[in-house]
C-alpha positions as a LaTeX table, in Angstrom:
\begin{tabular}{lrrr}
\hline
Residue & $x$ (\AA) & $y$ (\AA) & $z$ (\AA) \\
\hline
Met1 & 0.00 & 0.00 & 0.00 \\
Lys2 & 1.32 & 3.43 & $-0.91$ \\
Thr3 & 1.38 & 6.30 & 1.59 \\
Phe4 & 1.05 & 10.06 & 1.29 \\
Lys5 & 4.84 & 10.13 & 0.83 \\
Asp6 & 4.35 & 8.46 & $-2.56$ \\
Val7 & 2.07 & 11.29 & $-3.76$ \\
Pro8 & 3.77 & 14.37 & $-5.29$ \\
Gly9 & 3.10 & 17.64 & $-3.55$ \\
Phe10 & 4.35 & 20.77 & $-1.86$ \\
Cys11 & 3.13 & 20.22 & 1.71 \\
Asn12 & 5.12 & 21.61 & 4.63 \\
Phe13 & 2.17 & 22.04 & 6.98 \\
Tyr14 & 2.08 & 18.54 & 8.44 \\
Asp15 & 2.12 & 19.86 & 12.02 \\
Leu16 & $-0.96$ & 22.02 & 11.40 \\
Tyr17 & $-2.93$ & 19.14 & 9.86 \\
Ala18 & $-1.90$ & 16.74 & 12.63 \\
His19 & $-2.88$ & 19.30 & 15.28 \\
Met20 & $-6.26$ & 19.94 & 13.68 \\
Val21 & $-7.02$ & 16.21 & 13.54 \\
Ser22 & $-5.94$ & 15.86 & 17.19 \\
Gln23 & $-8.64$ & 18.42 & 18.09 \\
Ala24 & $-11.34$ & 16.94 & 15.83 \\
Thr25 & $-14.45$ & 15.02 & 16.83 \\
Thr26 & $-16.63$ & 12.76 & 14.74 \\
Gln27 & $-18.85$ & 15.82 & 14.21 \\
Ser28 & $-16.02$ & 17.93 & 12.71 \\
His29 & $-16.10$ & 19.13 & 9.12 \\
Phe30 & $-12.81$ & 19.99 & 7.37 \\
Val31 & $-12.29$ & 21.38 & 3.86 \\
Glu32 & $-9.11$ & 21.51 & 1.81 \\
Val33 & $-9.31$ & 23.97 & $-1.08$ \\
Gly34 & $-6.68$ & 23.13 & $-3.68$ \\
Ala35 & $-5.42$ & 19.55 & $-3.70$ \\
Leu36 & $-3.52$ & 18.98 & $-6.96$ \\
Tyr37 & $-2.32$ & 15.35 & $-6.66$ \\
Gly38 & $-3.56$ & 14.92 & $-3.09$ \\
His39 & $-0.35$ & 14.73 & $-1.05$ \\
Ser40 & $-1.69$ & 16.82 & 1.85 \\
Ala41 & $-5.17$ & 15.28 & 1.59 \\
Ala42 & $-3.67$ & 11.80 & 1.90 \\
Phe43 & $-1.65$ & 13.01 & 4.89 \\
Met44 & $-4.85$ & 14.31 & 6.52 \\
Val45 & $-6.42$ & 10.88 & 6.04 \\
Asp46 & $-3.33$ & 9.22 & 7.55 \\
Cys47 & $-3.76$ & 11.44 & 10.61 \\
Met48 & $-7.41$ & 10.41 & 10.84 \\
Lys49 & $-6.51$ & 6.73 & 10.59 \\
Leu50 & $-3.75$ & 7.07 & 13.19 \\
Arg51 & $-6.18$ & 8.69 & 15.62 \\
Gln52 & $-8.92$ & 6.25 & 14.61 \\
Ile53 & $-11.42$ & 9.01 & 13.96 \\
Arg54 & $-13.57$ & 9.67 & 10.94 \\
Phe55 & $-15.18$ & 13.02 & 10.18 \\
Gln56 & $-16.39$ & 14.87 & 7.08 \\
Phe57 & $-13.39$ & 15.85 & 4.95 \\
Asp58 & $-14.08$ & 17.57 & 1.63 \\
Val59 & $-11.32$ & 18.11 & $-0.93$ \\
Ile60 & $-12.03$ & 20.85 & $-3.46$ \\
Asp61 & $-10.17$ & 21.51 & $-6.69$ \\
Val62 & $-10.82$ & 22.05 & $-10.38$ \\
Trp63 & $-8.05$ & 19.55 & $-11.16$ \\
Asp64 & $-6.75$ & 21.34 & $-14.22$ \\
Glu65 & $-3.98$ & 23.82 & $-14.83$ \\
Thr66 & $-6.29$ & 26.82 & $-14.39$ \\
Gly67 & $-5.93$ & 26.31 & $-10.64$ \\
Val68 & $-2.13$ & 26.17 & $-10.87$ \\
Pro69 & $-1.00$ & 28.81 & $-13.41$ \\
Glu70 & 2.65 & 27.84 & $-12.99$ \\
Leu71 & 1.83 & 24.46 & $-14.56$ \\
Lys72 & 0.59 & 25.97 & $-17.86$ \\
Thr73 & 4.01 & 25.87 & $-19.52$ \\
Pro74 & 4.30 & 22.97 & $-21.99$ \\
Gly75 & 6.97 & 20.55 & $-20.84$ \\
Asp76 & 6.58 & 21.44 & $-17.16$ \\
Arg77 & 8.57 & 18.80 & $-15.27$ \\
Met78 & 5.91 & 18.04 & $-12.66$ \\
Leu79 & 3.20 & 17.47 & $-15.24$ \\
Thr80 & 5.30 & 15.43 & $-17.63$ \\
Glu81 & 6.87 & 13.27 & $-14.91$ \\
Val82 & 3.62 & 12.55 & $-13.08$ \\
Ile83 & 1.03 & 12.52 & $-15.85$ \\
Gly84 & 3.13 & 11.90 & $-18.95$ \\
Pro85 & 4.65 & 13.78 & $-21.85$ \\
Asp86 & 1.35 & 13.99 & $-23.75$ \\
Tyr87 & $-0.43$ & 16.01 & $-21.05$ \\
Tyr88 & $-0.72$ & 19.10 & $-23.26$ \\
Glu89 & $-1.98$ & 17.17 & $-26.26$ \\
Asn90 & $-4.78$ & 15.47 & $-24.32$ \\
Arg91 & $-5.21$ & 17.18 & $-20.99$ \\
Gln92 & $-8.92$ & 16.68 & $-20.30$ \\
Asp93 & $-9.41$ & 15.13 & $-16.86$ \\
Lys94 & $-5.84$ & 13.85 & $-16.50$ \\
Leu95 & $-5.09$ & 15.72 & $-13.27$ \\
Tyr96 & $-8.37$ & 14.59 & $-11.73$ \\
Ile97 & $-7.84$ & 10.99 & $-12.78$ \\
Lys98 & $-4.30$ & 11.07 & $-11.37$ \\
Phe99 & $-5.61$ & 12.50 & $-8.09$ \\
Leu100 & $-8.22$ & 9.72 & $-7.83$ \\
Gln101 & $-5.57$ & 7.10 & $-8.65$ \\
Tyr102 & $-3.28$ & 8.37 & $-5.89$ \\
Met103 & $-6.14$ & 8.50 & $-3.41$ \\
Met104 & $-7.12$ & 4.91 & $-4.21$ \\
Glu105 & $-3.51$ & 3.71 & $-3.99$ \\
Thr106 & $-3.14$ & 5.29 & $-0.54$ \\
Asp107 & $-6.53$ & 4.01 & 0.64 \\
Ser108 & $-7.64$ & 7.61 & 1.18 \\
Leu109 & $-10.58$ & 8.01 & $-1.17$ \\
Asp110 & $-13.16$ & 6.45 & 1.17 \\
Trp111 & $-12.17$ & 8.97 & 3.86 \\
Met112 & $-12.92$ & 12.08 & 1.81 \\
Thr113 & $-15.35$ & 13.66 & $-0.60$ \\
Pro114 & $-13.70$ & 15.12 & $-3.72$ \\
Ile115 & $-15.60$ & 18.13 & $-5.05$ \\
Arg116 & $-14.57$ & 19.21 & $-8.52$ \\
Leu117 & $-15.56$ & 22.87 & $-8.55$ \\
Pro118 & $-13.84$ & 26.26 & $-8.44$ \\
Ser119 & $-13.27$ & 27.48 & $-4.90$ \\
Leu120 & $-15.89$ & 30.22 & $-4.82$ \\
Thr121 & $-18.52$ & 27.99 & $-6.42$ \\
Ala122 & $-17.83$ & 25.20 & $-3.93$ \\
Cys123 & $-17.95$ & 27.67 & $-1.05$ \\
Gln124 & $-21.64$ & 28.21 & $-1.78$ \\
Leu125 & $-22.33$ & 24.58 & $-0.86$ \\
Tyr126 & $-21.71$ & 25.32 & 2.82 \\
Ala127 & $-23.80$ & 27.22 & 5.34 \\
Asp128 & $-22.14$ & 30.09 & 7.17 \\
Lys129 & $-20.41$ & 29.04 & 10.41 \\
Ser130 & $-20.65$ & 25.34 & 9.52 \\
Leu131 & $-17.00$ & 24.32 & 9.13 \\
Asp132 & $-14.30$ & 23.63 & 11.70 \\
Phe133 & $-11.24$ & 23.93 & 9.47 \\
Val134 & $-10.63$ & 25.29 & 5.99 \\
Phe135 & $-7.20$ & 25.19 & 4.37 \\
Ile136 & $-6.80$ & 27.37 & 1.24 \\
Asp137 & $-4.14$ & 26.44 & $-1.30$ \\
Ser138 & $-5.74$ & 27.09 & $-4.66$ \\
Cys139 & $-5.15$ & 30.02 & $-7.01$ \\
His140 & $-2.28$ & 32.20 & $-5.79$ \\
Asp141 & $-2.96$ & 35.54 & $-7.45$ \\
Tyr142 & $-3.81$ & 38.43 & $-5.12$ \\
Glu143 & $-7.46$ & 38.90 & $-6.11$ \\
Ala144 & $-8.21$ & 35.17 & $-5.95$ \\
Val145 & $-6.59$ & 34.76 & $-2.53$ \\
Lys146 & $-8.46$ & 37.78 & $-1.20$ \\
Ala147 & $-11.77$ & 36.47 & $-2.57$ \\
Asp148 & $-11.11$ & 33.02 & $-1.10$ \\
Ile149 & $-10.37$ & 34.43 & 2.35 \\
Gln150 & $-13.45$ & 36.65 & 2.31 \\
Ala151 & $-15.74$ & 33.84 & 1.16 \\
Trp152 & $-14.39$ & 30.97 & 3.26 \\
Ser153 & $-13.96$ & 32.96 & 6.47 \\
Lys154 & $-17.75$ & 33.23 & 6.69 \\
Lys155 & $-18.01$ & 29.44 & 6.66 \\
Ile156 & $-15.87$ & 28.91 & 9.80 \\
Arg157 & $-17.76$ & 28.31 & 13.03 \\
Pro158 & $-16.61$ & 30.04 & 16.24 \\
Gly159 & $-13.55$ & 28.22 & 17.54 \\
Gly160 & $-12.64$ & 27.00 & 14.05 \\
Val161 & $-9.52$ & 27.70 & 12.01 \\
Leu162 & $-9.02$ & 29.31 & 8.61 \\
Ala163 & $-5.58$ & 28.60 & 7.15 \\
Gly164 & $-3.65$ & 28.55 & 3.92 \\
His165 & $-0.38$ & 27.89 & 2.20 \\
Asp166 & 2.29 & 29.84 & 0.33 \\
Tyr167 & 2.54 & 32.88 & 2.58 \\
Asp168 & 6.00 & 33.30 & 1.04 \\
Trp169 & 4.35 & 34.30 & $-2.26$ \\
Pro170 & 4.07 & 38.13 & $-2.32$ \\
Thr171 & 0.55 & 37.96 & $-3.80$ \\
Val172 & $-0.64$ & 35.60 & $-1.07$ \\
Arg173 & 1.07 & 37.54 & 1.73 \\
Lys174 & $-0.46$ & 40.83 & 0.56 \\
Ala175 & $-4.01$ & 39.44 & 0.54 \\
Val176 & $-3.61$ & 37.62 & 3.87 \\
Asp177 & $-2.07$ & 40.61 & 5.64 \\
Glu178 & $-4.73$ & 43.00 & 4.35 \\
Leu179 & $-7.57$ & 40.88 & 5.72 \\
Leu180 & $-6.20$ & 38.99 & 8.72 \\
Lys181 & $-3.72$ & 39.01 & 11.56 \\
Pro182 & $-2.38$ & 35.51 & 10.98 \\
Thr183 & 0.01 & 33.28 & 12.81 \\
Ile184 & 2.75 & 32.15 & 10.43 \\
Ala185 & 4.19 & 28.62 & 10.47 \\
Arg186 & 6.85 & 28.03 & 7.81 \\
Thr187 & 5.10 & 29.12 & 4.62 \\
Ser188 & 1.57 & 28.61 & 5.94 \\
Trp189 & $-0.73$ & 30.99 & 7.78 \\
Tyr190 & $-3.70$ & 30.45 & 10.08 \\
Val191 & $-6.19$ & 32.33 & 12.20 \\
Asn192 & $-8.49$ & 31.12 & 14.95 \\
Val193 & $-12.03$ & 32.37 & 14.45 \\
\hline
\end{tabular}
């Protein structure tokens, strides 16, 4: 059986995910916005399994290069190594299929609900103050990060946590700092609501 370590990704927020799972109950509801291949999502599931707790965990992404502009360049190493050299000739659904494959290989898929929608569209699926933890790691341009924070922050219940990745990106840092007073951990940020 493969583990999250076998899934490509850019996660350096393991401590935050492990801490959030340690605080979770069976009634908790977590959302990860931006999953790419599912490295961090598979790690979240590993934390759940280790603690022997199951709660609602939704993983939201569009699973195409529109969510990761840096992957739009033909010949990008990550795309060609993971998906294959023909990605740009026949890209429809390949990222999503690869995500599902990794989640099945790590026995993670049954522990989550993949939702293939843009962040702001998916956000509308949730009632205000209904979520315990939202981690934002989708589009990294300033306006998109700002819109994500504004939309998802309304969905966090009192005592919950809104967090995100790539605080080291100037566009992300600008949006986060304008709207929040975050705690910074490596390249991630979080706020308690």
